[in-house]
ZAMARGU-4260 file (C-alpha; in steps of 0.2 Angstrom, whole numbers, plus 5000, padded with zeros to 4 digits):
<rodrens>
0) 5265/5501/4712 | 5254/5505/4725 | 5241/5498/4711 | 5252/5481/4711 | 5248/5480/4730
5) 5229/5483/4729 | 5228/5469/4715 | 5238/5457/4729 | 5228/5461/4742 | 5211/5461/4735
10) 5215/5442/4727 | 5221/5438/4745 | 5207/5443/4751 | 5196/5435/4738 | 5204/5418/4741
15) 5200/5420/4759 | 5182/5423/4755 | 5183/5406/4745 | 5191/5395/4756 | 5178/5400/4773
20) 5162/5399/4760 | 5169/5382/4755 | 5171/5377/4774 | 5153/5382/4778 | 5146/5370/4762
25) 5154/5353/4773 | 5147/5357/4789 | 5129/5350/4783 | 5135/5333/4776 | 5144/5329/4793
30) 5126/5332/4804 | 5117/5323/4789 | 5129/5307/4792 | 5129/5307/4809 | 5110/5306/4809
35) 5109/5290/4795 | 5119/5281/4810 | 5110/5286/4823 | 5096/5278/4812 | 5103/5263/4807
40) 5109/5260/4825 | 5091/5261/4831 | 5085/5249/4820 | 5099/5236/4822 | 5095/5236/4840
45) 5074/5234/4836 | 5082/5219/4827 | 5093/5212/4842 | 5079/5214/4855 | 5067/5204/4842
50) 5078/5190/4840 | 5082/5189/4860 | 5062/5186/4862 | 5062/5174/4851 | 5076/5165/4859
55) 5069/5165/4874 | 5052/5160/4869 | 5061/5144/4861 | 5069/5140/4879 | 5053/5140/4888
60) 5046/5129/4876 | 5059/5119/4879 | 5058/5121/4897 | 5040/5115/4899 | 5042/5098/4888
65) 5058/5092/4899 | 5045/5093/4915 | 5033/5081/4907 | 5046/5068/4904 | 5050/5060/4921
70) 5033/5058/4925 | 5033/5041/4918 | 5047/5034/4926 | 5043/5031/4944 | 5029/5021/4939
75) 5040/5011/4927 | 5050/5009/4942 | 5036/5005/4951 | 5028/4991/4941 | 5047/4982/4941
80) 5046/4983/4960 | 5030/4975/4960 | 5033/4963/4948 | 5051/4958/4958 | 5039/4955/4974
85) 5029/4942/4967 | 5043/4933/4958 | 5050/4932/4976 | 5033/4925/4984 | 5031/4913/4970
90) 5048/4905/4970 | 5046/4901/4989 | 5033/4890/4987 | 5015/4891/4988 | 5009/4906/4999
95) 4999/4898/5013 | 4986/4907/5024 | 4976/4902/5040 | 4959/4908/5039 | 4950/4909/5057
100) 4934/4908/5064 | 4930/4917/5082 | 4915/4914/5095 | 4905/4900/5085 | 4898/4888/5080
105) 4882/4895/5073 | 4871/4884/5065 | 4867/4895/5046 | 4883/4903/5046 | 4896/4890/5051
110) 4888/4878/5040 | 4889/4891/5025 | 4907/4895/5029 | 4908/4876/5030 | 4899/4875/5012
115) 4912/4886/5003 | 4928/4878/5011 | 4921/4860/5004 | 4919/4867/4988 | 4936/4873/4985
120) 4946/4862/4996 | 4950/4874/5008 | 4955/4871/5026 | 4951/4883/5042 | 4952/4883/5060
125) 4936/4887/5070 | 4940/4891/5090 | 4922/4887/5097 | 4915/4892/5113 | 4911/4878/5125
130) 4894/4881/5127 | 4889/4883/5113 | 4894/4867/5109 | 4879/4856/5114 | 4866/4865/5103
135) 4877/4864/5087 | 4883/4847/5090 | 4880/4842/5071 | 4888/4856/5065 | 4905/4853/5077
140) 4907/4836/5069 | 4907/4843/5053 | 4921/4854/5057 | 4932/4840/5061 | 4925/4829/5047
145) 4931/4839/5033 | 4948/4841/5039 | 4946/4858/5047 | 4956/4862/5066 | 4943/4864/5080
150) 4953/4876/5096 | 4946/4884/5110 | 4938/4901/5114 | 4936/4894/5131 | 4918/4890/5141
155) 4909/4905/5143 | 4920/4919/5131 | 4926/4929/5147 | 4946/4937/5147 | 4957/4927/5153
160) 4966/4940/5161 | 4954/4946/5172 | 4949/4930/5180 | 4960/4920/5195 | 4971/4905/5188
165) 4957/4892/5195 | 4943/4903/5186 | 4954/4902/5171 | 4956/4885/5171 | 4940/4879/5174
170) 4936/4890/5159 | 4948/4879/5149 | 4944/4862/5153 | 4923/4864/5152 | 4928/4870/5134
175) 4940/4855/5129 | 4929/4844/5137 | 4914/4848/5127 | 4921/4849/5110 | 4933/4832/5115
180) 4918/4823/5117 | 4908/4828/5100 | 4927/4826/5090 | 4934/4810/5099 | 4952/4820/5098
185) 4959/4830/5110 | 4960/4849/5108 | 4978/4856/5104 | 4974/4877/5104 | 4966/4889/5112
190) 4964/4907/5107 | 4960/4919/5122 | 4944/4930/5121 | 4947/4949/5117 | 4965/4945/5113
195) 4969/4945/5134 | 4983/4936/5140 | 4996/4941/5155 | 5011/4932/5162 | 4999/4925/5173
200) 4988/4918/5158 | 5004/4914/5148 | 5009/4902/5166 | 4994/4894/5167 | 4987/4889/5151
205) 4991/4872/5145 | 4989/4878/5126 | 5001/4888/5113 | 4990/4905/5110 | 4984/4908/5093
210) 4984/4927/5089 | 4983/4936/5073 | 4991/4947/5061 | 4977/4950/5048 | 4959/4957/5057
215) 4943/4958/5046 | 4935/4970/5059 | 4920/4959/5051 | 4911/4959/5069 | 4912/4980/5067
220) 4908/4981/5049 | 4896/4966/5047 | 4897/4972/5028 | 4904/4957/5016 | 4912/4972/5004
225) 4922/4979/5018 | 4925/4962/5026 | 4933/4958/5010 | 4942/4973/5007 | 4949/4972/5025
230) 4955/4955/5021 | 4962/4958/5002 | 4973/4975/5008 | 4983/4967/5021 | 4985/4950/5018
235) 5004/4942/5015 | 5010/4924/5015 | 5010/4916/5031 | 4995/4928/5038 | 4983/4922/5051
240) 4966/4930/5048 | 4953/4933/5060 | 4935/4933/5057 | 4919/4927/5067 | 4907/4915/5060
245) 4892/4923/5069 | 4888/4934/5055 | 4877/4931/5037 | 4892/4945/5030 | 4905/4935/5034
250) 4899/4918/5026 | 4896/4930/5012 | 4912/4937/5012 | 4922/4921/5011 | 4913/4916/4996
255) 4922/4929/4989 | 4938/4929/4997 | 4943/4910/4995 | 4941/4908/4977 | 4951/4926/4976
260) 4964/4925/4988 | 4965/4906/4980 | 4967/4914/4961 | 4980/4926/4969 | 4992/4910/4973
265) 4986/4907/4990 | 4982/4891/5001 | 4971/4890/5013 | 4977/4879/5028 | 4976/4876/5045
270) 4985/4886/5059 | 4993/4868/5065 | 4997/4864/5047 | 5006/4882/5044 | 5015/4881/5061
275) 5022/4864/5054 | 5024/4869/5035 | 5035/4884/5042 | 5047/4875/5057 | 5039/4882/5071
280) 5038/4870/5086 | 5020/4874/5096 | 5025/4879/5116 | 5012/4880/5128 | 5009/4897/5134
285) 5019/4904/5118 | 5009/4917/5108 | 5009/4917/5087 | 5001/4927/5075 | 5009/4924/5060
290) 5022/4913/5052 | 5030/4921/5036 | 5043/4911/5026 | 5059/4910/5034
</rodrens>
Protein backbone atom coordinates (compact mmCIF):
# COMPACT_ATOMS: atom_id res chain seq x y z
CA UNK A 1 0.00 0.00 0.00
CA UNK A 2 2.75 2.37 0.95
CA UNK A 3 4.60 1.58 -2.25
CA UNK A 4 1.50 2.37 -4.31
CA UNK A 5 1.13 5.75 -2.69
CA UNK A 6 4.80 6.50 -3.29
CA UNK A 7 4.49 5.72 -7.02
CA UNK A 8 1.45 7.96 -7.33
CA UNK A 9 3.23 10.77 -5.53
CA UNK A 10 6.23 10.36 -7.77
CA UNK A 11 3.99 10.50 -10.83
CA UNK A 12 2.38 13.71 -9.57
CA UNK A 13 5.78 15.28 -8.95
CA UNK A 14 6.98 14.31 -12.41
CA UNK A 15 3.85 15.81 -14.01
CA UNK A 16 4.30 19.02 -12.12
CA UNK A 17 7.93 19.23 -13.24
CA UNK A 18 6.89 18.65 -16.83
CA UNK A 19 4.33 21.42 -16.64
CA UNK A 20 6.84 23.83 -15.14
CA UNK A 21 9.40 23.01 -17.85
CA UNK A 22 6.77 23.49 -20.58
CA UNK A 23 5.82 26.97 -19.25
CA UNK A 24 9.42 28.13 -19.26
CA UNK A 25 9.79 27.15 -22.93
CA UNK A 26 6.84 29.39 -24.01
CA UNK A 27 8.24 32.64 -22.52
CA UNK A 28 10.92 33.41 -25.16
CA UNK A 29 8.57 33.40 -28.22
CA UNK A 30 6.40 36.03 -26.53
CA UNK A 31 9.41 38.31 -26.06
CA UNK A 32 10.49 37.74 -29.65
CA UNK A 33 7.02 38.72 -30.97
CA UNK A 34 7.08 41.91 -28.96
CA UNK A 35 10.45 42.91 -30.48
CA UNK A 36 9.25 42.15 -34.03
CA UNK A 37 6.14 44.27 -33.48
CA UNK A 38 8.35 47.14 -32.39
CA UNK A 39 10.51 46.84 -35.51
CA UNK A 40 7.46 46.77 -37.77
CA UNK A 41 6.00 49.82 -36.05
CA UNK A 42 9.26 51.75 -36.51
CA UNK A 43 9.38 50.92 -40.21
CA UNK A 44 5.79 52.03 -40.68
CA UNK A 45 6.50 55.35 -38.91
CA UNK A 46 9.53 55.99 -41.11
CA UNK A 47 7.47 55.37 -44.24
CA UNK A 48 4.73 57.70 -42.98
CA UNK A 49 7.24 60.50 -42.32
CA UNK A 50 8.74 60.08 -45.78
CA UNK A 51 5.27 60.31 -47.32
CA UNK A 52 4.53 63.43 -45.30
CA UNK A 53 7.73 65.10 -46.51
CA UNK A 54 6.80 64.37 -50.11
CA UNK A 55 3.37 65.90 -49.59
CA UNK A 56 4.85 69.09 -48.12
CA UNK A 57 7.24 69.48 -51.05
CA UNK A 58 4.41 69.15 -53.54
CA UNK A 59 2.33 71.76 -51.69
CA UNK A 60 5.24 74.21 -51.64
CA UNK A 61 5.70 73.89 -55.38
CA UNK A 62 2.02 74.54 -55.99
CA UNK A 63 2.10 77.68 -53.83
CA UNK A 64 5.05 79.11 -55.75
CA UNK A 65 3.21 78.66 -59.03
CA UNK A 66 0.14 80.43 -57.64
CA UNK A 67 2.17 83.58 -56.71
CA UNK A 68 3.25 84.20 -60.28
CA UNK A 69 -0.26 84.14 -61.78
CA UNK A 70 -1.63 87.55 -60.68
CA UNK A 71 1.27 89.56 -62.15
CA UNK A 72 -0.31 89.70 -65.60
CA UNK A 73 -3.79 90.77 -64.43
CA UNK A 74 -3.06 94.46 -63.52
CA UNK A 75 -1.27 94.98 -66.84
CA UNK A 76 -4.31 93.73 -68.73
CA UNK A 77 -6.67 95.90 -66.71
CA UNK A 78 -4.43 98.95 -67.17
CA UNK A 79 -4.27 98.44 -70.91
CA UNK A 80 -8.06 98.19 -71.09
CA UNK A 81 -8.36 101.41 -69.07
CA UNK A 82 -5.97 103.26 -71.39
CA UNK A 83 -7.86 102.02 -74.42
CA UNK A 84 -11.13 103.22 -72.88
CA UNK A 85 -9.65 106.67 -72.22
CA UNK A 86 -8.39 106.99 -75.79
CA UNK A 87 -11.79 105.93 -77.12
CA UNK A 88 -13.53 108.57 -74.98
CA UNK A 89 -11.17 111.32 -76.13
CA UNK A 90 -11.59 110.59 -79.81
CA UNK A 91 -15.36 110.07 -79.59
CA UNK A 92 -15.84 113.71 -78.45
CA UNK A 93 -14.41 115.11 -81.69
CA UNK A 94 -10.95 116.50 -82.41
CA UNK A 95 -8.65 117.06 -79.47
CA UNK A 96 -7.94 120.81 -79.42
CA UNK A 97 -4.95 122.53 -77.86
CA UNK A 98 -3.68 126.12 -77.89
CA UNK A 99 0.06 126.63 -78.18
CA UNK A 100 1.03 130.05 -76.79
CA UNK A 101 4.29 132.02 -76.82
CA UNK A 102 5.30 134.84 -74.45
CA UNK A 103 7.91 137.62 -74.41
CA UNK A 104 8.55 137.90 -78.17
CA UNK A 105 8.80 138.65 -80.90
CA UNK A 106 12.35 137.51 -81.57
CA UNK A 107 13.37 137.85 -85.20
CA UNK A 108 15.13 134.48 -85.62
CA UNK A 109 13.31 132.31 -83.07
CA UNK A 110 9.78 133.50 -83.82
CA UNK A 111 10.39 133.14 -87.56
CA UNK A 112 11.58 129.56 -87.08
CA UNK A 113 8.45 128.74 -85.06
CA UNK A 114 6.27 130.30 -87.76
CA UNK A 115 8.00 128.12 -90.36
CA UNK A 116 6.99 125.01 -88.40
CA UNK A 117 3.42 126.21 -87.91
CA UNK A 118 3.01 126.92 -91.63
CA UNK A 119 4.56 123.62 -92.60
CA UNK A 120 1.98 121.66 -90.62
CA UNK A 121 -1.01 123.97 -91.04
CA UNK A 122 -1.08 124.70 -87.32
CA UNK A 123 -2.00 127.89 -85.47
CA UNK A 124 -0.76 129.45 -82.24
CA UNK A 125 -1.21 132.55 -80.10
CA UNK A 126 1.61 135.02 -79.47
CA UNK A 127 1.53 137.32 -76.44
CA UNK A 128 3.78 140.13 -77.59
CA UNK A 129 5.69 142.66 -75.53
CA UNK A 130 4.84 146.06 -76.99
CA UNK A 131 8.28 147.63 -76.89
CA UNK A 132 9.63 144.82 -79.12
CA UNK A 133 7.16 145.40 -81.95
CA UNK A 134 8.97 148.21 -83.71
CA UNK A 135 12.17 146.19 -84.21
CA UNK A 136 10.27 143.12 -85.49
CA UNK A 137 7.44 144.58 -87.58
CA UNK A 138 7.81 142.05 -90.37
CA UNK A 139 7.61 139.15 -87.93
CA UNK A 140 4.49 140.62 -86.28
CA UNK A 141 2.86 141.04 -89.69
CA UNK A 142 3.67 137.46 -90.60
CA UNK A 143 2.15 136.16 -87.34
CA UNK A 144 -1.08 137.92 -88.23
CA UNK A 145 -1.04 137.05 -91.95
CA UNK A 146 -0.76 133.26 -91.45
CA UNK A 147 -3.82 133.23 -89.20
CA UNK A 148 -2.19 133.15 -85.77
CA UNK A 149 -3.52 135.25 -82.90
CA UNK A 150 -1.74 138.16 -81.20
CA UNK A 151 -2.38 139.19 -77.62
CA UNK A 152 -0.75 141.77 -75.39
CA UNK A 153 1.93 140.95 -72.84
CA UNK A 154 2.03 144.62 -71.71
CA UNK A 155 4.41 147.28 -72.98
CA UNK A 156 7.49 146.49 -70.90
CA UNK A 157 6.78 143.14 -69.22
CA UNK A 158 6.09 144.54 -65.76
CA UNK A 159 4.16 142.63 -63.12
CA UNK A 160 0.79 144.38 -63.16
CA UNK A 161 -0.04 143.48 -59.57
CA UNK A 162 2.84 145.72 -58.44
CA UNK A 163 1.69 148.80 -60.39
CA UNK A 164 -0.81 151.55 -59.74
CA UNK A 165 -4.03 151.56 -61.74
CA UNK A 166 -2.79 154.35 -64.03
CA UNK A 167 0.51 152.56 -64.61
CA UNK A 168 -1.09 149.24 -65.55
CA UNK A 169 -3.53 150.98 -67.87
CA UNK A 170 -0.67 152.78 -69.62
CA UNK A 171 1.19 149.48 -70.02
CA UNK A 172 -1.82 147.97 -71.74
CA UNK A 173 -2.67 150.94 -73.96
CA UNK A 174 0.84 151.44 -75.34
CA UNK A 175 1.19 147.73 -76.10
CA UNK A 176 -2.20 147.43 -77.81
CA UNK A 177 -1.57 150.55 -79.90
CA UNK A 178 1.82 149.28 -81.09
CA UNK A 179 0.42 145.90 -82.12
CA UNK A 180 -2.68 147.31 -83.86
CA UNK A 181 -0.56 149.80 -85.81
CA UNK A 182 1.16 146.83 -87.53
CA UNK A 183 -1.70 144.32 -87.86
CA UNK A 184 -4.57 146.73 -88.45
CA UNK A 185 -6.84 144.89 -85.99
CA UNK A 186 -7.53 145.54 -82.30
CA UNK A 187 -6.04 143.40 -79.54
CA UNK A 188 -8.69 141.26 -77.85
CA UNK A 189 -6.83 139.20 -75.20
CA UNK A 190 -3.83 139.59 -72.90
CA UNK A 191 -1.57 137.60 -70.60
CA UNK A 192 -0.22 139.22 -67.42
CA UNK A 193 3.60 139.04 -67.17
CA UNK A 194 4.76 136.42 -64.64
CA UNK A 195 1.12 135.42 -64.31
CA UNK A 196 0.79 138.23 -61.80
CA UNK A 197 -2.65 139.66 -61.09
CA UNK A 198 -4.92 140.58 -58.19
CA UNK A 199 -8.42 141.97 -57.74
CA UNK A 200 -7.28 145.47 -58.72
CA UNK A 201 -5.83 144.15 -61.98
CA UNK A 202 -9.00 142.18 -62.76
CA UNK A 203 -11.17 145.26 -62.24
CA UNK A 204 -9.05 147.60 -64.36
CA UNK A 205 -7.71 145.50 -67.24
CA UNK A 206 -10.31 145.62 -69.99
CA UNK A 207 -9.29 142.30 -71.54
CA UNK A 208 -9.82 138.61 -70.83
CA UNK A 209 -6.68 137.28 -69.07
CA UNK A 210 -5.31 134.09 -70.59
CA UNK A 211 -3.30 131.90 -68.24
CA UNK A 212 -2.08 128.33 -68.93
CA UNK A 213 -2.50 124.71 -67.84
CA UNK A 214 0.64 123.12 -69.33
CA UNK A 215 3.99 124.76 -68.57
CA UNK A 216 6.98 123.77 -70.70
CA UNK A 217 9.40 125.59 -68.36
CA UNK A 218 11.44 126.31 -71.47
CA UNK A 219 12.77 129.55 -69.94
CA UNK A 220 14.38 127.44 -67.22
CA UNK A 221 15.48 124.36 -69.19
CA UNK A 222 16.53 125.93 -72.49
CA UNK A 223 16.90 122.34 -73.60
CA UNK A 224 14.81 121.04 -76.51
CA UNK A 225 14.45 117.50 -75.15
CA UNK A 226 13.30 118.69 -71.73
CA UNK A 227 10.92 121.22 -73.29
CA UNK A 228 9.46 118.48 -75.47
CA UNK A 229 9.05 116.01 -72.59
CA UNK A 230 7.47 118.62 -70.31
CA UNK A 231 4.68 119.19 -72.82
CA UNK A 232 4.21 115.61 -74.02
CA UNK A 233 3.95 114.28 -70.45
CA UNK A 234 1.22 116.73 -69.36
CA UNK A 235 -0.78 117.70 -72.47
CA UNK A 236 -4.54 117.05 -72.60
CA UNK A 237 -7.55 117.91 -74.72
CA UNK A 238 -8.31 121.60 -74.12
CA UNK A 239 -4.89 122.53 -72.74
CA UNK A 240 -3.30 125.95 -73.10
CA UNK A 241 0.45 125.42 -73.41
CA UNK A 242 2.96 128.02 -72.23
CA UNK A 243 6.23 128.53 -74.15
CA UNK A 244 8.50 131.50 -74.98
CA UNK A 245 9.63 132.50 -78.47
CA UNK A 246 13.01 133.78 -77.27
CA UNK A 247 15.08 130.60 -77.09
CA UNK A 248 16.42 128.50 -79.99
CA UNK A 249 15.78 125.35 -77.93
CA UNK A 250 12.07 126.22 -77.87
CA UNK A 251 11.94 126.49 -81.66
CA UNK A 252 13.70 123.12 -81.89
CA UNK A 253 11.25 121.51 -79.47
CA UNK A 254 8.28 122.91 -81.43
CA UNK A 255 9.60 121.28 -84.63
CA UNK A 256 9.11 117.89 -82.97
CA UNK A 257 6.13 118.67 -80.75
CA UNK A 258 3.72 119.75 -83.49
CA UNK A 259 3.95 116.67 -85.76
CA UNK A 260 4.10 114.26 -82.80
CA UNK A 261 1.02 115.75 -81.14
CA UNK A 262 -0.81 115.81 -84.47
CA UNK A 263 -0.04 112.11 -84.81
CA UNK A 264 -1.82 111.61 -81.49
CA UNK A 265 -4.94 113.34 -82.80
CA UNK A 266 -4.39 116.89 -81.50
CA UNK A 267 -5.31 119.97 -83.52
CA UNK A 268 -3.53 123.29 -82.93
CA UNK A 269 -5.86 126.29 -82.71
CA UNK A 270 -5.66 129.82 -81.33
CA UNK A 271 -6.85 130.58 -77.81
CA UNK A 272 -9.97 132.36 -79.08
CA UNK A 273 -10.78 129.43 -81.41
CA UNK A 274 -10.36 126.96 -78.55
CA UNK A 275 -12.67 128.91 -76.25
CA UNK A 276 -15.32 129.38 -78.93
CA UNK A 277 -15.23 125.69 -79.88
CA UNK A 278 -15.80 124.72 -76.25
CA UNK A 279 -18.61 127.20 -75.69
CA UNK A 280 -16.79 129.83 -73.60
CA UNK A 281 -17.58 133.54 -73.99
CA UNK A 282 -14.48 135.46 -72.98
CA UNK A 283 -15.11 138.27 -70.51
CA UNK A 284 -12.90 141.19 -69.47
CA UNK A 285 -11.18 140.74 -66.13
CA UNK A 286 -11.77 136.97 -66.07
CA UNK A 287 -8.98 134.38 -66.19
CA UNK A 288 -8.91 131.30 -68.45
CA UNK A 289 -6.36 128.49 -68.31
CA UNK A 290 -7.95 125.57 -70.19
CA UNK A 291 -11.05 124.48 -72.11
CA UNK A 292 -11.70 120.80 -71.58
CA UNK A 293 -14.64 119.29 -73.42
CA UNK A 294 -17.89 120.01 -71.56
